[in-house]
N, C-alpha and C positions, 0 to 999 in steps of 0.2 A: 644542192651545196652549201655548205659555210663558211666563208673567204673574209678574215678579217685583217681592214684595211694596213697598210705598212706605215709603221712610225715616222709624222713629217720630220721631227727634229733628227732622229735618226738620219732619215733619207736624205736632209739637204746636208749632212756633215758629210755622208758617203759621196753623193753627188760633187759637191767641192773636193775633197778629197782626188775623185776620179780625175775632173778636171786639171787638177794641182801637177798628177801623176802626168795627162797628158801634155802638160806643157813642158814636163821636162825628159820625157822619152817619145822616144819614135815606137810610135804606135803600129805602124805599119806592117805587115805580115803577108807574103804569098802564100798561095794551096799549096799545100803538103806535096811532093812529087809522086808519083808512081808505085817507085823504086822505096819510099821509105814505109810503103804497107805491103807487108808480105801476107797478109791474109788474099785465097785466089778469088777475091770479085773484082769486079771490072768497078773502076775507078773514074769520075767525071770532072774536071777541072771546073766545070759549071755546066749550069742545067742546058745552052745551047746545043750540049756535044749528045742530050738525049731523044729519044723517039717517045712515041707514044703508050709501047709496052714497057714503058719505064718510070718507077719511081724516083725520084732525086730525094736521097734524107741526109742533112749536113752531121756532120760529126768535128765537134770544135773543142779540144784540149790544149795544154800546154805541151808542145812537142820540144820547146827549145826554153830556157830559162829554168830561175830554182827548181820550179815544180815537176819538170820533164821526168825526172826520176819517178814519180809516182802515176803521170798520168798518160805515158805512152802506152803504157799496155794496156790503160782501161780502152785508150782508142781500139789495142787489139780485140781483145775482147769482142765488142761492138762489132767489130769485121768480122770474126767469128760468127757470131748471132747472123749477119746478112748473108756470109754466105753458106749457114744451115736454112736459113729461110730460104734462099733461094733456088738450093737444091732440093728442097721439098714443094716447089712450085712458086715461090713468092710471095707477094702479098697483092689479094684482089687479082691471081692473074699475074703479076706483074713484076718484073725486074727488079730489086734494091739495088742503088746505084750512090754511095755515097760520094758526098762532096767534100772535101774535109780540109779544114782552116785550124791554123796555129794561133793558140791565143796568148802566145809566148811569155808566160805570167807577167801578164798587164794588163789589169781589170779593163782601160779603156778598150786596148782591142780585141777582149773578149765582144766588147759590146760592138764596136765597129763591125766584126766577122759577123754577129750575130744578125745583124742590120743587112750585112752583104747576102747570108744564105735564105733569109725571109725575103727579102725584098729583090733582090738580084735574079736569086735563083729560085725562088720562090718552092721553098722544102715546106711541106708539112709539119717537118719534125725535126728537133736540134738534139743531139744524145751528147749532153758535155758537162763541163765544167771539174773543179774539184773543192775549190776554195769556197766559203761561202760571198768573196770578196768579187771572183768570178762569176757564181750564180748572180749576186744583187745587181753585177752591173749589167746582166741580160735582161734581169725579170723587166724593166722597165721597155724594152727592146721588142721581147716577145709578147706583153702585155700589150705596146703600140699597135702591132701589128696580128695580133692576135694568133700568135702563134704557139707550138707548144715546145715546151723544153722537159725535157727527161733526164733528171740527176742523178748523178749515180753512189753521189757519197754522203755518209754522218754527218748531221749539223747541228746545228745550235737552237734548232725551232724557232718558235714564238712568229714564224710566218706561217702563209699559205695562199699562195696564189691561183686563179683559175687556168694559168695558163702554163705551171709547172707541174710535173708529176716527180715526189720527189723519193725515189728507190734506195736511198740509204736511212741510215738509223734518224730516228726523232729520238730527242733527246732521252725520254721513257724506254730508250730500244736499244739504250748504249751506254750512257753516261751517268745518271740517276741509279740503274741497279749496279754498276760498278762500283761509285761512290760507299753504296749498301754494303757491299763484297769486304769493298778496302777496309772500312770500320770494323767491322764485324771479325776481318780476318788477318788485319796486319796492323791497326790501329788508328787512334783518333786523331792523331796530329798530323796535320796534310799541309804540304807545300807544292802551289802550284805555280808549274811555270808553262809558259804558251807564246806562241809566236802572236805579232801584235797587232792584231785585226778583227773582222767581225764574229767569228766563229769561238774563239778562246775567249775573248772579252765577255760577250755575253752567257756563252756555257759555263764559264767561272762564278758569274753572278748567281746563276740558279747552285753551282756547287756549293758557295757561300753561304745559301740560305738553308739547303742539303744538311749541312755539315752542323752548321749553328742548332738546326732545330731538332738532329739528333745527338749532341753535347758535345759534337767535338769542337776542334779548332785549326784555323788556317793560320800556321805560322808564319807564313809571308807567300807574297803574291807579285810573280816576276813576268816583264814580257819584254822578247827581244824583235826586233823587224825582222820579215821574211826574209832568208838568205843569211841572215848571223850566224856565223863561226867562232866565237870567243866570249866563250862561256864560263872560263877559268874564275870572274868576278863571281859569277852568280855560283857557281861548286864552292866557293869560298863561302858564301851566303846558307849556301844549304849544309855546309859542315856546321857551321856556328850554329844553327837554326836547330840541328839533330831531330830533323821529324820522323815520324813513323814510317810514311810513305812521300812520295812525290808524286801527283797527279802532273800528265804530261800533254799538252796541247800544242806542242810546239808541230811544224809540219815542213815537208820538202827537205832541202838538203841540210838544215837548221838539226834534225836531228840526228845525223852522221857527226856532226861536229861535238853534239851534246852526249851523247854516250862516250864517245872516245876518249874526253877530256874526264868525263866522270871516271870510267874506267880506270883512267891513268892519274886520276887522283886516288886511286885504290877505293871507292864510294863502290861495294859489293851490292848485287842484290837481295844476297845475306843480311849486309848490315841496315842498306835501305832501299826497300826494292823500288823503283819506276811502273806505275801502270800509265801508258801510253791509249790514246783511240783515234791518232793517226799513223801508228806504225804496224803495217802489216809483212808480211813475208818479204814482199820486193825491199821495201825499208832495212827489213833485218838483214837480206842478202847485202845492200849498200852499207849498214853500218857494221857486219860481221856480227858470226852468231857466238863467238868467242867474247866480245866483248858487251853483246848484250843478255847472254844466256842466263836466265833465271827471273827478268822482268816479266813483267805481264804487259796483256791488252786487251782491249774490251772491243768486240767485234760481234759479228753473224754468222761468220763464215769463217771458217780456216780450211787450207790445202788441204789437211792430213784430215779430215773429214771421211768415215768408211761408207757414206752412201753411197747406192749405186750410179744414180744421177752427177755424183760430184767424181767419182773414177772414172767416169765416160767423159765427163768436162775437162777433168786435167789431161788425159789422155789424148784429147783431140787437140788443146790449146799447145800441149808441147809437140806433139807431131805436126803443129803446124811452124811454130814457131822457136821449137827447139829443144832438146830434152835436159838446158838446164835453166829454163827460165819457170820462174817460180808464180803463182795465182795467189791473191789474196780478196780480203772481202769488196771493196771499191772492184775492182776486175770480175768479178763473178755478178755483181750488180749492173755491172754496165753492162753484162752479158742477158740477163735476164730483162732489162727492162727495155732490151732491143723487141725479145720475142712477146712482152707483155703489151707495146705498142701492136708488134702487128697482130696481137691476138683480138685487142681492140679494134682495128681497122677492118677485119674482117667479120666481126661483130656490128660492126655501125655500116659496114658496104661502103663507105667511103673512107678519104683521108682529112674531110673537112674537119676542122677544127671541135665544133660545137658538137658535130657527131660523136664524135671518137670520145671526150669528154663525157659525154652521156653513157656511152656505150661502157666504159672504161671501169664501171663500178661494179664489183665484184669480180672482174678477171681474174683467173689464178695461174698459174706456173708452180710446173716441179721443179725450183732452182735446184742447183749442186750443195745449198744449203739448207732445203727443206722448201716448203710450199708456202711460196707468197699470194697475197690476193691484194688485188686495190681496193681502199678507203675511198668510197668515192665522193665522204664529205669532206675529207681533207687531201684527198689526191696523195698520200702516203701509201704505207704498205704495211700488213703485218710481218714480225720478224722474230726469228728464236734469236735472245741473248746467249751470247757464248761469251766468258772469262781463260785466254789464254797463257798458258807459259811458255814463254823460249825458250826448245830445248840447241842441245847441240850441235845437231843435224840444221838449225835455223827453223826450222818447223816448231807450230804452236801444240802443245800438249792441253787440252780441251782439260779446264781445272773445276767448269760451274757453267750449268747451263741453266734457262730458263724451260718449265713444266712444258711449253707449249708455244707457240708463235705469239709474241705480244703485238697487241693493236697499238697501231701510232696514237700517240696524245701530245700532238707537236707544241700546246702551249701550256703541258704541264695540267691541267685543270682537274686530275684525280688526285691532285697535292696540294693540301693544306697552306705549306709554307710555299709554295712558287704565286698565292695568288698574289702578293704585292706584285713579282716582276713581270707575270705578263701583263699588269695594270701598266706597269714603267713602258714595257716594250710596245705597246699595242693600242694605247689610249690617247697618247699626243698624236691624231691624224688631223 
């Protein structure tokens, strides 16, 4: 396999950031109680509760804090997959038992809870994370213990770890085609807005290179802290800049505030459309479809897809959690990645990290959004790219999709305009 070392300069800055947060925040987190896990699966508080016929698996998401609105449902889809696997005989003839921890939207807590799961509970795998900050906090932990992290969310790329399987989109499976589509269909003058952390910053470095190469213009670039809620000043700058489109990499509750204030300011999708890469069906529900109708998102999956696998998945999810619940791309990825890990373990005949890694190459699954396959060279998956428009009912109508599943290219090696970016992020190791 080919894995590129992390950028030492970036790593040092990020580690300092984590320690600063740890000094300012209470990073403690208790295991989530059983009543908070509605799927019909047995849950253990720690590995001591298990017997030899059970396999503990870690689930680590933000179940509190600004990211809880997005991550709680990913946990639910992972529990649904565990239930399905157990109903079909488990893994290696053993029952999967989740040990659930709360990352609390706090990156040092993610590192602490990951360490607890791997060292104390001895789980062979952790399913978890959403933000790139949480993933980067867990990365040195899983690498240090030679554990496995299955990560469900699209991200900025420029990373490949032997201990992480990336089940969300690489940039060439979401961001790059979205920018191409925007410039072809909506205009060349683009306003960038994002949350101030790893994913938006690095993703927008690539966007800047791509737009410049295509002859477009980034009219302005603005970042706000996670959980930021006052966007009136930035909206005034948007009105002054008068872009053709807004490319949005905000995360968590900030999207609710941004879209509502954009709507209150009278800026409609007809006037300045927004394309988001972290707003799925659940976030639309939190924002309000009347507020965000007509705007766009780039993903690999939408609840409205008509595949047989998706119809069955949506029905099962809503039967388990309630008819009013919606599903979106990270929820679907959380679901299928549990099945991919289980198939890799069955192929390996063991939960041993090194053996599972070897066996995972080429493992396929008929996911709700279409077939996915693990690329053993970089431990990402092939995915179909889709752009959708928010409808009045809060669902997405697909307006464009790739002809077939796109192979992952996390370092954007196929794009000449990205060569400098790849060197900036990876060479200083």
